LOBAMAR-661291 format. One line per 8 residues: number of its first residue (from 1); for each residue x, y, z of N, C-alpha, C, O. Coordinates in steps of 0.2 Angstrom, whole numbers, plus 5000, padded with zeros to 4 digits. Layout:
residues N
NUM> X Y Z X Y Z X Y Z X Y Z ~ ...
***
This chain:
residues 315
1> 5562 5140 4741 5559 5147 4743 5565 5152 4744 5569 5150 4748 ~ 5566 5158 4741 5571 5162 4741 5572 5164 4749 5567 5166 4752 ~ 5578 5165 4751 5579 5168 4758 5578 5176 4758 5579 5179 4753 ~ 5575 5178 4763 5574 5185 4764 5580 5189 4765 5586 5186 4766 ~ 5580 5196 4764 5586 5200 4765 5589 5199 4772 5595 5199 4773 ~ 5584 5199 4777 5586 5198 4784 5590 5191 4785 5595 5191 4788 ~ 5587 5186 4782 5590 5180 4783 5597 5180 4779 5602 5177 4782 ~ 5598 5183 4773 5604 5183 4770 5609 5187 4774 5615 5185 4774
9> 5607 5192 4777 5612 5196 4781 5614 5192 4787 5620 5192 4789 ~ 5610 5188 4790 5612 5184 4796 5617 5178 4793 5622 5177 4796 ~ 5615 5175 4787 5620 5170 4784 5627 5173 4783 5632 5170 4784 ~ 5627 5179 4781 5634 5182 4779 5638 5183 4786 5644 5181 4786 ~ 5634 5185 4791 5638 5186 4797 5640 5179 4800 5645 5179 4804 ~ 5637 5174 4798 5639 5167 4800 5645 5164 4796 5648 5159 4798 ~ 5647 5167 4791 5652 5164 4787 5659 5167 4789 5660 5172 4791 ~ 5664 5162 4789 5671 5163 4792 5676 5165 4786 5681 5167 4787
17> 5673 5165 4780 5678 5166 4774 5677 5173 4772 5681 5175 4767 ~ 5673 5177 4775 5673 5184 4772 5675 5189 4778 5671 5190 4783 ~ 5681 5192 4777 5683 5198 4781 5678 5204 4780 5677 5206 4774 ~ 5676 5207 4785 5672 5213 4785 5676 5219 4788 5679 5218 4793 ~ 5675 5225 4785 5678 5231 4789 5674 5232 4795 5668 5230 4796 ~ 5678 5234 4800 5675 5235 4807 5671 5241 4808 5672 5246 4804 ~ 5667 5241 4812 5663 5247 4814 5667 5252 4817 5672 5251 4820 ~ 5666 5259 4815 5670 5264 4818 5670 5265 4825 5665 5263 4828
25> 5675 5267 4828 5675 5268 4836 5671 5275 4837 5672 5280 4833 ~ 5668 5275 4842 5664 5281 4844 5668 5286 4847 5672 5284 4852 ~ 5668 5292 4845 5672 5297 4848 5667 5303 4851 5665 5307 4847 ~ 5666 5302 4857 5661 5307 4860 5663 5314 4860 5669 5315 4863 ~ 5659 5319 4858 5661 5326 4859 5660 5328 4866 5657 5325 4870 ~ 5663 5334 4868 5662 5337 4874 5655 5340 4874 5655 5346 4871 ~ 5650 5337 4876 5643 5340 4876 5639 5338 4882 5640 5333 4885 ~ 5635 5343 4884 5630 5341 4889 5623 5340 4886 5621 5344 4882
33> 5619 5336 4889 5612 5335 4886 5608 5341 4889 5609 5344 4894 ~ 5603 5343 4884 5598 5348 4886 5592 5345 4885 5590 5343 4879 ~ 5588 5343 4890 5582 5340 4890 5576 5344 4891 5576 5347 4897 ~ 5571 5344 4887 5565 5348 4888 5559 5343 4887 5559 5339 4882 ~ 5554 5343 4892 5548 5339 4891 5544 5341 4885 5542 5347 4885 ~ 5542 5337 4880 5538 5339 4875 5532 5334 4874 5532 5328 4875 ~ 5526 5336 4871 5520 5332 4870 5521 5328 4864 5519 5330 4858 ~ 5525 5322 4864 5527 5318 4859 5523 5312 4858 5522 5308 4863
41> 5520 5311 4852 5516 5305 4851 5520 5300 4846 5518 5294 4846 ~ 5525 5302 4843 5529 5298 4839 5536 5300 4838 5538 5306 4840 ~ 5541 5296 4837 5548 5297 4836 5550 5295 4829 5549 5289 4827 ~ 5553 5299 4825 5556 5297 4819 5563 5298 4819 5566 5304 4820 ~ 5567 5293 4818 5574 5292 4819 5578 5293 4812 5576 5291 4807 ~ 5583 5297 4812 5588 5296 4807 5592 5290 4808 5593 5288 4814 ~ 5595 5286 4803 5598 5280 4804 5606 5281 4805 5608 5280 4810 ~ 5609 5282 4799 5616 5283 4799 5618 5289 4803 5616 5295 4801
49> 5623 5288 4807 5625 5294 4811 5621 5295 4818 5623 5299 4822 ~ 5616 5291 4818 5611 5292 4824 5610 5286 4828 5611 5285 4834 ~ 5607 5281 4824 5606 5274 4827 5612 5269 4825 5614 5265 4828 ~ 5615 5270 4819 5620 5266 4816 5626 5270 4814 5626 5275 4811 ~ 5632 5268 4817 5638 5272 4816 5642 5269 4810 5643 5263 4809 ~ 5643 5273 4805 5647 5271 4799 5653 5276 4798 5652 5282 4800 ~ 5658 5274 4795 5664 5279 4794 5661 5285 4790 5657 5284 4785 ~ 5663 5291 4791 5661 5297 4788 5654 5299 4790 5652 5305 4788
57> 5651 5295 4794 5644 5297 4797 5638 5296 4792 5632 5298 4794 ~ 5639 5294 4786 5634 5293 4781 5636 5288 4776 5642 5286 4776 ~ 5632 5285 4773 5633 5280 4767 5637 5283 4762 5636 5289 4760 ~ 5642 5280 4759 5646 5283 4753 5645 5278 4748 5643 5272 4749 ~ 5645 5281 4742 5643 5277 4736 5649 5276 4731 5649 5272 4726 ~ 5654 5280 4732 5660 5280 4728 5666 5279 4732 5665 5279 4738 ~ 5673 5280 4730 5678 5279 4734 5678 5284 4740 5677 5290 4740 ~ 5678 5281 4747 5678 5285 4753 5683 5290 4753 5688 5289 4750
65> 5682 5296 4757 5687 5301 4758 5693 5298 4761 5693 5293 4765 ~ 5699 5300 4760 5705 5298 4763 5710 5294 4758 5708 5293 4753 ~ 5716 5294 4760 5721 5291 4756 5720 5283 4754 5722 5281 4749 ~ 5716 5280 4758 5715 5273 4756 5708 5272 4753 5706 5266 4752 ~ 5705 5277 4751 5698 5277 4748 5698 5273 4742 5693 5268 4742 ~ 5702 5274 4737 5702 5270 4731 5703 5263 4732 5700 5258 4729 ~ 5708 5261 4737 5709 5254 4738 5703 5251 4741 5702 5245 4740 ~ 5700 5254 4746 5694 5251 4749 5688 5250 4744 5685 5245 4745
73> 5687 5255 4740 5682 5254 4735 5684 5248 4730 5679 5244 4729 ~ 5690 5248 4728 5692 5243 4723 5691 5236 4726 5689 5231 4723 ~ 5693 5235 4733 5693 5229 4736 5685 5227 4737 5684 5221 4737 ~ 5681 5232 4739 5674 5230 4739 5671 5227 4733 5667 5223 4732 ~ 5673 5231 4727 5671 5228 4720 5674 5221 4719 5670 5217 4716 ~ 5680 5220 4720 5683 5214 4719 5679 5208 4723 5678 5203 4720 ~ 5678 5210 4729 5675 5205 4734 5668 5203 4731 5665 5198 4731 ~ 5664 5209 4728 5657 5208 4726 5657 5204 4719 5653 5199 4718
81> 5662 5205 4715 5663 5201 4709 5664 5194 4710 5661 5190 4707 ~ 5668 5192 4715 5670 5185 4717 5664 5182 4720 5662 5176 4718 ~ 5660 5185 4724 5655 5183 4728 5649 5181 4724 5646 5175 4724 ~ 5648 5185 4719 5642 5184 4714 5644 5181 4707 5640 5181 4703 ~ 5650 5179 4707 5652 5175 4701 5651 5179 4694 5648 5177 4690 ~ 5653 5185 4694 5652 5190 4689 5657 5190 4684 5656 5192 4678 ~ 5663 5187 4685 5669 5188 4681 5668 5185 4674 5670 5188 4669 ~ 5665 5180 4673 5665 5176 4667 5660 5180 4662 5661 5179 4656
89> 5656 5185 4664 5652 5189 4660 5654 5196 4659 5651 5200 4657 ~ 5660 5197 4662 5663 5204 4661 5668 5205 4656 5670 5200 4653 ~ 5669 5211 4654 5674 5212 4648 5681 5210 4650 5683 5210 4656 ~ 5684 5208 4645 5691 5206 4646 5696 5211 4644 5702 5210 4642 ~ 5694 5217 4645 5699 5223 4644 5705 5223 4648 5704 5220 4654 ~ 5711 5226 4646 5716 5226 4651 5715 5229 4657 5711 5234 4658 ~ 5718 5227 4663 5717 5230 4669 5713 5225 4674 5711 5220 4672 ~ 5713 5227 4680 5709 5223 4685 5702 5223 4684 5699 5228 4682
97> 5699 5217 4686 5691 5217 4686 5688 5223 4689 5683 5225 4687 ~ 5691 5225 4695 5687 5231 4698 5687 5237 4694 5683 5242 4695 ~ 5692 5238 4690 5692 5244 4685 5686 5244 4681 5683 5249 4680 ~ 5685 5239 4678 5679 5238 4673 5673 5239 4677 5668 5242 4675 ~ 5672 5235 4682 5666 5235 4686 5665 5242 4689 5660 5245 4690 ~ 5671 5245 4691 5670 5252 4694 5667 5257 4689 5664 5262 4691 ~ 5669 5256 4683 5667 5261 4677 5659 5260 4677 5655 5264 4676 ~ 5657 5253 4677 5650 5252 4676 5646 5255 4682 5641 5258 4681
105> 5649 5254 4688 5646 5256 4694 5645 5264 4694 5640 5266 4696 ~ 5650 5267 4693 5650 5274 4693 5646 5278 4688 5642 5283 4689 ~ 5645 5275 4682 5641 5277 4677 5634 5276 4679 5630 5281 4678 ~ 5632 5270 4682 5625 5269 4684 5623 5274 4689 5618 5276 4690 ~ 5628 5275 4694 5626 5279 4700 5625 5286 4698 5621 5289 4700 ~ 5629 5289 4693 5629 5295 4691 5622 5297 4687 5619 5302 4689 ~ 5620 5292 4683 5614 5293 4680 5608 5293 4685 5603 5297 4684 ~ 5608 5288 4690 5603 5287 4695 5602 5294 4699 5597 5296 4701
113> 5608 5296 4701 5608 5302 4705 5605 5308 4702 5601 5312 4705 ~ 5605 5309 4695 5602 5314 4692 5594 5313 4692 5591 5318 4691 ~ 5592 5307 4692 5585 5306 4691 5581 5304 4698 5575 5303 4698 ~ 5585 5305 4703 5582 5303 4710 5584 5308 4715 5586 5306 4721 ~ 5584 5314 4713 5585 5320 4718 5591 5320 4722 5592 5322 4728 ~ 5597 5317 4718 5603 5317 4722 5605 5311 4725 5610 5310 4727 ~ 5600 5306 4726 5601 5300 4730 5603 5295 4725 5601 5295 4719 ~ 5606 5290 4727 5608 5284 4723 5605 5278 4725 5607 5275 4730
121> 5599 5275 4722 5597 5269 4725 5601 5263 4723 5602 5261 4718 ~ 5604 5261 4729 5610 5256 4728 5608 5250 4724 5611 5247 4720 ~ 5602 5247 4725 5599 5241 4722 5598 5242 4715 5599 5238 4711 ~ 5596 5248 4713 5595 5250 4706 5602 5251 4702 5602 5249 4696 ~ 5607 5253 4705 5614 5253 4702 5616 5246 4700 5618 5244 4695 ~ 5615 5241 4705 5617 5234 4703 5612 5231 4699 5614 5226 4695 ~ 5606 5233 4699 5601 5230 4694 5603 5232 4687 5603 5228 4682 ~ 5606 5239 4686 5608 5241 4679 5614 5237 4677 5615 5235 4671
129> 5619 5235 4682 5625 5231 4680 5623 5224 4679 5625 5221 4674 ~ 5618 5221 4683 5617 5214 4681 5613 5213 4675 5614 5208 4671 ~ 5609 5218 4673 5606 5218 4666 5611 5218 4661 5610 5215 4655 ~ 5616 5222 4661 5622 5222 4656 5625 5216 4656 5627 5213 4651 ~ 5627 5213 4662 5630 5206 4662 5626 5201 4659 5628 5196 4656 ~ 5619 5201 4660 5615 5196 4657 5615 5196 4650 5613 5191 4646 ~ 5617 5202 4647 5618 5202 4639 5624 5197 4637 5624 5196 4631 ~ 5628 5196 4642 5634 5191 4641 5633 5185 4645 5638 5182 4647
137> 5626 5182 4645 5625 5176 4648 5626 5175 4655 5627 5170 4658 ~ 5626 5181 4659 5626 5180 4666 5620 5177 4669 5614 5179 4667 ~ 5620 5173 4674 5615 5170 4677 5616 5169 4685 5622 5170 4687 ~ 5610 5168 4688 5611 5168 4696 5606 5163 4698 5601 5161 4694 ~ 5606 5161 4704 5601 5156 4707 5595 5159 4710 5595 5162 4715 ~ 5590 5160 4706 5584 5164 4708 5580 5160 4713 5577 5163 4717 ~ 5581 5153 4713 5578 5149 4719 5581 5151 4726 5577 5151 4731 ~ 5587 5153 4726 5590 5155 4732 5590 5162 4734 5589 5164 4739
145> 5591 5166 4728 5591 5174 4729 5585 5177 4728 5584 5183 4730 ~ 5580 5174 4724 5574 5178 4722 5574 5181 4716 5579 5180 4712 ~ 5569 5185 4714 5569 5189 4707 5575 5194 4707 5578 5195 4712 ~ 5575 5197 4701 5580 5202 4700 5581 5207 4705 5586 5209 4708 ~ 5575 5210 4707 5575 5216 4712 5578 5213 4719 5582 5216 4722 ~ 5575 5207 4721 5578 5204 4727 5585 5203 4727 5589 5204 4732 ~ 5587 5200 4722 5594 5198 4721 5599 5205 4721 5604 5204 4724 ~ 5597 5210 4718 5601 5216 4718 5601 5220 4725 5605 5223 4726
153> 5595 5219 4729 5596 5221 4735 5601 5218 4739 5605 5221 4743 ~ 5602 5211 4738 5607 5207 4742 5614 5209 4740 5618 5210 4744 ~ 5615 5210 4733 5621 5213 4731 5623 5220 4734 5628 5221 4736 ~ 5618 5224 4734 5619 5231 4736 5621 5231 4744 5626 5234 4746 ~ 5618 5226 4748 5620 5226 4755 5627 5223 4755 5631 5226 4759 ~ 5628 5218 4751 5635 5215 4752 5640 5220 4750 5645 5220 4753 ~ 5639 5224 4745 5644 5229 4742 5645 5234 4748 5651 5236 4749 ~ 5640 5237 4750 5641 5242 4755 5643 5239 4762 5647 5243 4765
161> 5642 5233 4764 5645 5230 4770 5652 5229 4769 5656 5229 4774 ~ 5654 5228 4763 5661 5228 4761 5665 5234 4761 5671 5235 4762 ~ 5661 5239 4759 5664 5246 4759 5665 5250 4765 5669 5254 4766 ~ 5660 5249 4770 5659 5253 4776 5658 5248 4782 5652 5245 4781 ~ 5662 5248 4787 5660 5245 4793 5654 5248 4796 5653 5254 4796 ~ 5650 5244 4800 5644 5247 4803 5642 5244 4810 5643 5238 4810 ~ 5640 5248 4814 5638 5245 4821 5633 5250 4824 5633 5256 4823 ~ 5629 5247 4829 5624 5251 4832 5628 5256 4837 5633 5254 4840
169> 5625 5262 4838 5628 5266 4843 5625 5263 4850 5620 5260 4850 ~ 5629 5265 4855 5627 5262 4862 5620 5264 4864 5619 5270 4863 ~ 5616 5259 4866 5610 5261 4868 5604 5261 4863 5599 5263 4864 ~ 5606 5260 4856 5601 5260 4851 5596 5256 4852 5590 5258 4851 ~ 5597 5249 4853 5592 5244 4854 5587 5246 4860 5581 5246 4860 ~ 5591 5248 4866 5587 5250 4872 5582 5256 4870 5577 5256 4873 ~ 5585 5261 4867 5581 5267 4865 5575 5265 4861 5569 5268 4862 ~ 5576 5261 4856 5570 5259 4852 5565 5255 4856 5559 5256 4855
177> 5567 5251 4860 5563 5247 4864 5559 5252 4869 5553 5251 4870 ~ 5562 5256 4872 5559 5261 4877 5554 5265 4874 5549 5266 4877 ~ 5555 5268 4868 5550 5272 4865 5544 5268 4863 5539 5270 4865 ~ 5545 5262 4861 5539 5258 4859 5535 5256 4865 5529 5256 4866 ~ 5539 5254 4871 5535 5252 4877 5532 5258 4880 5528 5257 4885 ~ 5534 5264 4878 5531 5270 4881 5524 5271 4878 5520 5276 4880 ~ 5523 5268 4872 5516 5268 4869 5517 5273 4863 5512 5274 4860 ~ 5523 5276 4862 5523 5280 4856 5524 5276 4849 5527 5271 4849
185> 5522 5279 4844 5524 5277 4837 5531 5278 4836 5534 5283 4838 ~ 5534 5274 4831 5541 5275 4830 5542 5273 4822 5540 5268 4820 ~ 5546 5277 4819 5548 5276 4812 5555 5278 4811 5559 5281 4815 ~ 5557 5278 4804 5563 5281 4801 5562 5286 4797 5557 5286 4793 ~ 5566 5291 4797 5565 5297 4792 5572 5299 4791 5576 5303 4794 ~ 5575 5295 4785 5582 5295 4785 5584 5294 4777 5581 5292 4773 ~ 5590 5297 4776 5594 5295 4770 5596 5288 4771 5600 5286 4775 ~ 5593 5283 4767 5594 5276 4767 5592 5272 4761 5589 5275 4757
193> 5594 5266 4761 5593 5261 4756 5588 5256 4757 5585 5255 4763 ~ 5586 5252 4752 5581 5246 4754 5584 5241 4759 5580 5238 4762 ~ 5591 5241 4760 5594 5237 4764 5595 5240 4771 5597 5236 4776 ~ 5593 5246 4772 5594 5250 4778 5591 5247 4784 5594 5246 4789 ~ 5584 5245 4784 5581 5242 4790 5584 5235 4791 5585 5234 4797 ~ 5587 5231 4786 5590 5225 4788 5597 5226 4791 5599 5223 4795 ~ 5600 5232 4789 5607 5233 4792 5606 5236 4799 5610 5234 4803 ~ 5601 5240 4800 5599 5242 4807 5598 5236 4811 5600 5235 4817
201> 5594 5231 4809 5593 5225 4813 5599 5221 4814 5600 5219 4820 ~ 5603 5220 4810 5609 5217 4811 5614 5220 4816 5617 5217 4820 ~ 5614 5227 4815 5619 5230 4820 5616 5230 4827 5620 5229 4832 ~ 5609 5231 4828 5606 5231 4834 5607 5224 4838 5608 5223 4844 ~ 5606 5219 4834 5607 5212 4836 5614 5210 4838 5614 5205 4842 ~ 5619 5213 4836 5625 5212 4838 5626 5214 4845 5630 5210 4849 ~ 5623 5219 4847 5623 5221 4854 5618 5217 4859 5619 5216 4865 ~ 5612 5216 4856 5607 5213 4859 5604 5207 4855 5599 5209 4851
209> 5606 5201 4855 5605 5196 4850 5597 5194 4850 5595 5192 4844 ~ 5593 5195 4855 5586 5194 4855 5582 5200 4852 5576 5199 4852 ~ 5585 5205 4850 5582 5211 4848 5579 5211 4841 5582 5208 4837 ~ 5573 5213 4840 5569 5213 4834 5566 5219 4832 5561 5221 4834 ~ 5570 5224 4829 5568 5231 4828 5562 5231 4824 5558 5236 4824 ~ 5560 5226 4820 5554 5226 4816 5548 5226 4820 5542 5228 4818 ~ 5549 5224 4826 5543 5224 4831 5542 5231 4834 5536 5232 4837 ~ 5547 5235 4833 5546 5242 4836 5546 5248 4831 5543 5253 4833
217> 5549 5247 4826 5549 5252 4821 5544 5250 4815 5545 5245 4811 ~ 5539 5254 4815 5533 5252 4810 5535 5253 4803 5538 5258 4801 ~ 5534 5247 4799 5536 5248 4791 5532 5254 4788 5535 5257 4784 ~ 5526 5255 4790 5522 5261 4787 5525 5268 4789 5523 5273 4786 ~ 5530 5268 4794 5533 5274 4796 5540 5274 4794 5544 5278 4797 ~ 5542 5270 4789 5549 5271 4786 5549 5275 4780 5547 5273 4775 ~ 5552 5281 4781 5553 5285 4775 5560 5286 4774 5564 5289 4777 ~ 5562 5282 4768 5569 5282 4766 5570 5285 4760 5566 5284 4755
225> 5576 5288 4759 5577 5292 4753 5577 5289 4747 5575 5291 4742 ~ 5580 5282 4747 5580 5279 4740 5573 5277 4738 5572 5276 4732 ~ 5568 5277 4742 5561 5275 4740 5558 5282 4738 5554 5282 4734 ~ 5559 5287 4742 5556 5294 4741 5559 5297 4734 5556 5301 4731 ~ 5565 5295 4732 5569 5297 4727 5571 5305 4728 5570 5309 4724 ~ 5573 5306 4734 5575 5312 4736 5579 5312 4743 5578 5307 4746 ~ 5584 5316 4744 5588 5316 4750 5587 5322 4754 5585 5327 4752 ~ 5588 5321 4761 5587 5326 4765 5592 5332 4763 5598 5330 4760
233> 5590 5338 4763 5584 5341 4766 5579 5342 4761 5575 5347 4763 ~ 5578 5338 4756 5573 5339 4751 5566 5339 4754 5564 5335 4758 ~ 5562 5344 4751 5555 5344 4753 5551 5337 4753 5547 5336 4757 ~ 5553 5333 4748 5549 5327 4747 5550 5323 4753 5545 5319 4755 ~ 5555 5323 4756 5556 5318 4762 5551 5320 4768 5548 5316 4771 ~ 5551 5327 4769 5547 5329 4775 5539 5328 4773 5535 5327 4777 ~ 5538 5329 4767 5531 5328 4765 5529 5321 4765 5523 5319 4767 ~ 5533 5316 4763 5532 5309 4764 5531 5307 4771 5526 5303 4773
241> 5535 5310 4775 5535 5308 4783 5528 5311 4786 5525 5308 4789 ~ 5526 5317 4784 5520 5320 4786 5514 5316 4784 5510 5315 4788 ~ 5514 5314 4778 5508 5310 4775 5508 5303 4779 5503 5301 4781 ~ 5514 5300 4780 5514 5294 4784 5511 5294 4791 5508 5290 4793 ~ 5513 5300 4794 5511 5301 4801 5504 5303 4801 5500 5301 4806 ~ 5501 5307 4796 5494 5309 4796 5490 5303 4795 5484 5303 4798 ~ 5492 5298 4792 5488 5292 4791 5487 5288 4798 5482 5284 4799 ~ 5491 5290 4803 5490 5287 4810 5487 5293 4815 5487 5292 4821
249> 5485 5298 4812 5482 5303 4816 5487 5307 4820 5485 5310 4825 ~ 5493 5308 4817 5499 5311 4821 5501 5317 4817 5503 5316 4811 ~ 5502 5323 4820 5504 5329 4817 5512 5330 4818 5515 5327 4823 ~ 5515 5333 4814 5522 5335 4815 5524 5338 4822 5529 5336 4825 ~ 5520 5342 4824 5521 5345 4831 5520 5340 4836 5522 5342 4842 ~ 5518 5334 4835 5517 5329 4840 5523 5324 4839 5523 5318 4842 ~ 5528 5325 4834 5533 5320 4832 5540 5323 4833 5541 5329 4832 ~ 5544 5319 4837 5551 5321 4838 5555 5318 4833 5555 5312 4832
257> 5559 5322 4829 5564 5319 4824 5571 5320 4827 5573 5325 4830 ~ 5574 5314 4827 5581 5314 4830 5586 5313 4825 5585 5308 4821 ~ 5591 5317 4825 5596 5317 4820 5603 5320 4822 5603 5323 4828 ~ 5608 5319 4819 5614 5322 4821 5617 5328 4817 5623 5330 4818 ~ 5613 5330 4812 5615 5336 4808 5610 5341 4808 5604 5340 4807 ~ 5613 5347 4810 5608 5353 4811 5606 5355 4804 5600 5356 4803 ~ 5610 5356 4799 5607 5358 4792 5603 5352 4788 5599 5354 4785 ~ 5605 5346 4789 5602 5341 4786 5596 5338 4789 5591 5336 4786
265> 5596 5338 4796 5590 5335 4800 5586 5340 4803 5580 5340 4802 ~ 5589 5343 4808 5586 5348 4813 5582 5354 4809 5576 5355 4810 ~ 5586 5357 4805 5583 5363 4802 5577 5362 4798 5572 5365 4799 ~ 5578 5357 4793 5572 5355 4789 5566 5353 4793 5560 5354 4791 ~ 5568 5349 4798 5562 5346 4803 5558 5352 4806 5552 5352 4806 ~ 5562 5357 4809 5559 5363 4812 5555 5366 4807 5549 5369 4808 ~ 5557 5367 4801 5554 5371 4795 5547 5368 4794 5542 5371 4792 ~ 5547 5361 4794 5541 5358 4793 5536 5356 4799 5532 5352 4799
273> 5538 5359 4805 5534 5359 4811 5535 5353 4815 5531 5352 4820 ~ 5541 5349 4814 5542 5344 4819 5546 5346 4825 5549 5352 4825 ~ 5545 5343 4831 5549 5344 4836 5556 5341 4835 5557 5336 4831 ~ 5562 5343 4838 5568 5341 4836 5573 5339 4842 5573 5342 4847 ~ 5577 5334 4840 5582 5332 4845 5589 5331 4842 5589 5327 4837 ~ 5594 5334 4843 5600 5333 4841 5604 5328 4845 5605 5328 4851 ~ 5606 5323 4841 5610 5318 4844 5618 5319 4844 5621 5319 4838 ~ 5621 5321 4849 5628 5324 4850 5632 5318 4853 5635 5319 4858
281> 5632 5312 4850 5635 5307 4853 5642 5305 4850 5645 5300 4853 ~ 5643 5308 4844 5649 5305 4840 5652 5311 4836 5648 5314 4832 ~ 5658 5313 4837 5661 5318 4833 5661 5317 4825 5660 5322 4821 ~ 5661 5311 4823 5661 5309 4816 5655 5311 4813 5655 5313 4807 ~ 5649 5310 4816 5643 5311 4813 5640 5318 4815 5635 5320 4811 ~ 5642 5321 4820 5639 5327 4822 5641 5333 4818 5647 5334 4816 ~ 5636 5336 4815 5637 5342 4811 5633 5348 4814 5627 5349 4814 ~ 5637 5351 4818 5634 5357 4822 5639 5361 4825 5643 5360 4830
289> 5639 5367 4822 5644 5372 4824 5641 5377 4829 5635 5377 4830 ~ 5645 5381 4833 5643 5385 4838 5638 5390 4835 5633 5392 4838 ~ 5640 5393 4829 5635 5398 4826 5629 5395 4824 5624 5398 4824 ~ 5629 5389 4821 5623 5385 4819 5618 5384 4825 5612 5385 4825 ~ 5621 5382 4831 5617 5381 4837 5614 5388 4840 5609 5387 4843 ~ 5617 5393 4838 5614 5400 4840 5608 5402 4835 5604 5407 4836 ~ 5608 5399 4829 5603 5401 4824 5596 5398 4826 5595 5392 4826 ~ 5591 5402 4827 5584 5399 4829 5581 5394 4824 5578 5390 4826
297> 5583 5395 4817 5581 5391 4812 5584 5384 4813 5581 5379 4810 ~ 5590 5383 4816 5593 5377 4817 5593 5374 4824 5595 5368 4825 ~ 5592 5378 4829 5593 5376 4836 5588 5371 4837 5582 5372 4836 ~ 5590 5365 4840 5585 5359 4842 5582 5361 4848 5584 5365 4852 ~ 5576 5357 4849 5572 5358 4855 5576 5355 4861 5576 5357 4867 ~ 5579 5349 4860 5583 5346 4865 5589 5343 4862 5590 5342 4856 ~ 5594 5342 4866 5600 5339 4864 5602 5332 4868 5602 5333 4874 ~ 5603 5327 4864 5604 5320 4868 5612 5319 4867 5614 5319 4861
305> 5615 5316 4872 5622 5314 4872 5622 5306 4872 5627 5303 4870 ~ 5616 5303 4874 5615 5296 4874 5608 5295 4871 5603 5298 4873 ~ 5607 5290 4867 5601 5288 4864 5595 5287 4869 5589 5289 4868 ~ 5597 5284 4874 5591 5282 4879 5589 5288 4883 5583 5288 4886 ~ 5592 5294 4882 5589 5300 4885 5583 5302 4882 5579 5306 4884 ~ 5581 5299 4876 5575 5301 4872 5569 5300 4877 5564 5304 4876 ~ 5569 5295 4881 5563 5294 4885 5562 5299 4890 5556 5300 4892 ~ 5567 5303 4892 5566 5309 4896 5562 5315 4893 5560 5319 4896
313> 5562 5315 4886 5559 5320 4883 5551 5320 4883 5548 5325 4883 ~ 5548 5314 4884 5541 5313 4884 5537 5316 4889 5539 5315 4895 ~ 5533 5321 4888 5529 5324 4893 5523 5319 4895 5519 5321 4900
***
């Protein structure tokens, strides 16, 4: 029986032959929390930049910004080619294997971005690549990895874990547990991929080995951009979240959306009737200027400097 994505991620962490980029250090801004009691029945979390710290505050899909971006991108591709034994089915054109694979990857990503509201479904990028390699007799162990879709989810996770280090923000596991234990519903409303819940689980369990976020974050309340085929601040994201909450009898006005970006998270949430909390815990992910904070359309209801402060919001 094929292993699940969660099992695969755990197995990777147990291997000693794979060096991984480290999670970024948290650089807390000078900010003070502002807490207001609100009639909240549910919390919808942004993931990257709010629960999970990654370089640049969000997932990247091509060479990351900075002088080492191309090197990091090529290294992640080389590592992926080797791990999934792709070289024998790749072109023998002059140049490094990562150059050829990079061309396949960027072309697939560009096409998918046009048809998915600006989002790049990472597993579909690799599905496109694997199908091209299969034309040159590429095979994999379906018994271990599962069908094509399952296999490509695992490749997508492996590549992104090689591209960007990730770690839970301090208090992420505690905050998720506290919200659930308060009796509130809890979900994700985030730019994210099919592997995002698994990555969140992996990061939270690094700090709290016994933690199981799947017990606290309801699958039916996971609204992720790769599945919606749109990125924040697109209307489709908020409509999907509103529909998921409505199925549980919860209105946006009874839902707290927690995010780290005023234009991408807080402003659109307010526009669609959600209560809002700005997480100002890390300079890297925080997108909030003084002028933006003065704008009524962007100003959050509350500001958190630590994730566990969310429990103080509940009326």
